[in-house]
N, C-alpha and C positions, 0 to 999 in steps of 0.2 A: 523362612517363616512367613506365613500368610497373614496379612493384616487386612481386616475389613476397612473399607474407606471411611466408615463411620467412626472407627477407632483412631484414625489419623486426623488430627486437627490442623496440621500445617505441613507445608513442604519446605525443605531446606534448599536454598539456591547455592549450589556448590561452585559456581564459576567465579564468584567474587574472591579477591585476594587482598592482602594487606597493602594499603597504599600509604600508610603512615600519615604524615601531615598533609600529603597531597590530596587527601579526600576532600578538603575544603576547596582546593583549586578545581578538582573535577566537578564539584557541586556548582561552582560559579560558572564554569564553562557550559555545563548541562542546562542550568536554569537560563543562561543567556541565549542558548540555542533554542530553547522552548519558547521564550518570549519573542525571539525573531520569527519563529515559525507562526506563532499566533498573529503577530503584527502583519506579516507579509500576506498571509492567507486571508485574514479579515479585511485588509485593505483592498485586495482584488475582488473579494466577494461583494463588498459595499459598492465599489466602482461599477461592477457589472450589473448589480441590482438597481442602482440609482440612475444609470444612463440608459435611456430607451434605445439609443443607437446600438447598444451592445446586447439587446434582447434578440439575439440570433442563435440558431442551433449550436454553432461552434462555441460561443461564449457561455451558453447555458450548460453545455457539457463541461466546460472548464470550471464553472461555478460549482457543479457537483463534485468535480475532482478536488477543488480547494476545500470544500466542506469535508471530504473524506480525509484530506491531510490533517485537518484539525481533529477529526474523530480518531484517527490512528495514533497521532502523537499524544493525544490526551489519554489514550489507553496505555501508553508506556511511560511518558515523562514524569508525572506525579509519583508513580510507583518507583521509578528509577531514582528520583531525587531522594525519596525516603530511604531507599536501600543504601545509597552512597553515604549518608550520614549515620546509618545504623551500624552497630557493632555486631548484631546478630541478624543474619540474612535469611529470614524466614517469611513465609506468606501463608495466610489461611487458605484452606481449600476453596471456599466460595469466591474469594478474591482472585485466586489463581485461575479458576475456571472462567470468571468474568473477563480476565485479561486475555486468556486464550480466545474467547469469543470475539473480543474487540480486535485483536491483532489479526486473526484469520479473516474476519469479515472485512477489515481494512484492505487486506491483500486481494481478496476476491473482487471487491468493488473497484479497486484500482485497475486491476487487469481487465475486467469486463468493460470499464469505462474507456480504456484504451482501444478496445475492439470496436465499441460504438463510435468513438472519435475517428477511427480509421475508415469506417463505413461512411461517416459524414463527409470526410475529405474526398473519398472516392466519388460520391455523388456530386460534390461541388466542383471537382476538377474534370471528371470523365463525363458527367451528364449535367452541365451547368444550366441548360434550358429547363430541365425537369427538377432541379434541386429544390426550389421552394414548394413545389407541389408534393414532393416526396418527403421532405424533412420539414413538416409543419410543426407549429408550436405544440399541438396536442401529441404528435408522434414522439417528439423529444421528451415530453413529460412522461409518457408511457414507458419509453426506453429507460429513462433514469429510474423510474419507480420499479421497473422489473429488475434492474441491476441490483438495487438496494434490497428489495424484498427477497430476491433469490439468495443473496449473500447471507441474510439473516436466517432464512429458512434452512439452507444447507448446513449452516453451523449449528443451528438448534438441533438438527437431526444427529450431527456428529457428537454433540454434547450428550445426547441421550444414550449413545452407545459407549460412553466411557466406562471401562471395567469397574466393578464394585470392589474387587479384591486387588490389593497392591502389595508387592513384596518389598517395599521400601518407600522412602519419602524424600530422597535426595535427587534433585534435578541439576544436572551439570550445565547450568546456564544462568544468566543474570536476570532473566524474566521467564515466565511460565510458557511452556511449549507443549502442545498436544503429543507430538512424537516422543518426547522424553517421558511423558506420563505413560504412554503405551509401553515403553520399555520396562516400566516398573510393574506392569500387570502380571499377576499370577495366572489369571484365566486366559483362555484362548482369545486372541485379538483378530482372528480371521475375518470376522464381519467388518471390522474397521478397515482392514487392509483391502477387502473387496470393494467397499464403498469408496475408498480413496482411489483405487484403480479405475472404477467406473466413472467417477467424477473427472479424473484426469483425462481419460480417453474419450469422453463425450464432450463435456462443456469446455474444459481447458484446451484440449486439442482442437475442438471446433473453433474456438476464438483465435487460436494461432493460425489456423487455415484462413479465417476471415481476414486477419491482419496481413498475412503474406499475400493473399490474393489481391486485396485492395491496393497494396503498394506496388505489386507487379503491374497492375493495370495503370496506376498513376504514372509509373516510370515509362510505360509504353506511350502514354499520352504526352509526357514531357519531351520525349525524344522525337516524336512526330508532330508535335504542336508548335504554336507560335512562341516567340520570346516572352510575350505577356503571360501565356499559360505556364511556361517554365518558372517565371518569376513568382507567380501566384502559388504554384506548387511548393517551391522552395521556401517561401516566406511563411507558409502555414503548416507545412509538413515537417520541416526541420525541428522545431521545438518538440513536436509530438514524438518523433523518432528518437531524439536525444533523451527525452523523458522515459520513453519505453525501454530503451537500452540501459539507462541508469537503474531503473527498477528491476529489470531482468538480471542485471549484473548482481545486485544486492540479494535477490531471491535465490539466484544460482549458488552463490557462496554459502548462503544460509542452509540450503538443501544439502550441499556437499558436506557441510560441517556436521549436520545432524545425522547423515546417513553413513559417513565414513569417519575413521579415526584420524583426527587432525591434531592430536596432542603433540606432534613434533613441532607445530607452530608455536611461537611465543604466546603466552596467555592473553596479553593485552591485544595482540593482533586478532586472536580468535574472538575476543569480546567485541572488538571494533567491527569485524566482518559480520557477526551475528546481529549487530544493531544497525548496520549500514542502511538497509532498506526502510527501517522505521525511523531513523533520525535524519538522514541526508535527503531522502526523497521528499518529505514534507516541506523542506526549505528550498530544495532544488527546483521544484515545479513552479511556485509563484515567482521566484527570481527569473527563471528561464522564460516563462511566458510573459512576465512583466517587461523584460528587456527585448524580446524578439517580436512580440505582437505589437505592431505600430499603434493601433487604436488604444490599446491598454497603456502602452508606454507614454503616449501623449497625454492621456487623461491623468496618469499618475503624476507626470510633470506639472500639469496645470493645478492639480490638487495640492501638491507639495509646495508650489511656488506662490500659492496665495489664494 
């Protein structure tokens, strides 16, 4: 049966299951995690903005990353908290599309920021004498602006190509996802598929090449350079690599789950894996950089101690 999208007023989220009295426990855990994410990211954003010694390209990029963590988590957590306490797991079409927009732009900004950060580390370690002339304040602002504007633009284009006719309204997930809505389409979704392939093999693949290339060059410099160069590379690149691998791990499992049949896995594990990159990454980043970056760590200590 074909249903016009104007006839469907809501989607049903089919991945929720009966947790009995434990839904209050899940609510407390989720709201605590959300408050921790807000507190950690806001703390580091304030520290970077308020201390002129941190107004350097690397920290400005980190500030953009922390803002993105707040943006992405806000696109999920309030919605998730409401669904945990609700007996009927439905979401209106406008709110569903808004969440898709937020989640996907969060992912795009996160990945593109990692690519820009890898380029920044490449210049700082491989071309230290030209670093400040190549990574100026203006250039960093332009790069950050391009990252955010591109993410918003590409998702606006994708939203305009969402099919108008749907053959159902059940999404087998705990939050809205574009891929699952495409599965409900009655009409041909070839245009969406082509756009996705073009985006993957141009921008995403291009960013992966940049990241791999920059770190290969950094490794070459580390092996041939001085002990001081190796220490600088390890201290600044380790958090970035850990964060990149953690995000990639979460996105990989999310992609595998949406493209392949994973119903053999326990339901709670599938839910956890689908939420991993949206719930753990926003807390992982500020904690990791707060502990590993000595300037930030010392300023956090000074702020908390008095």
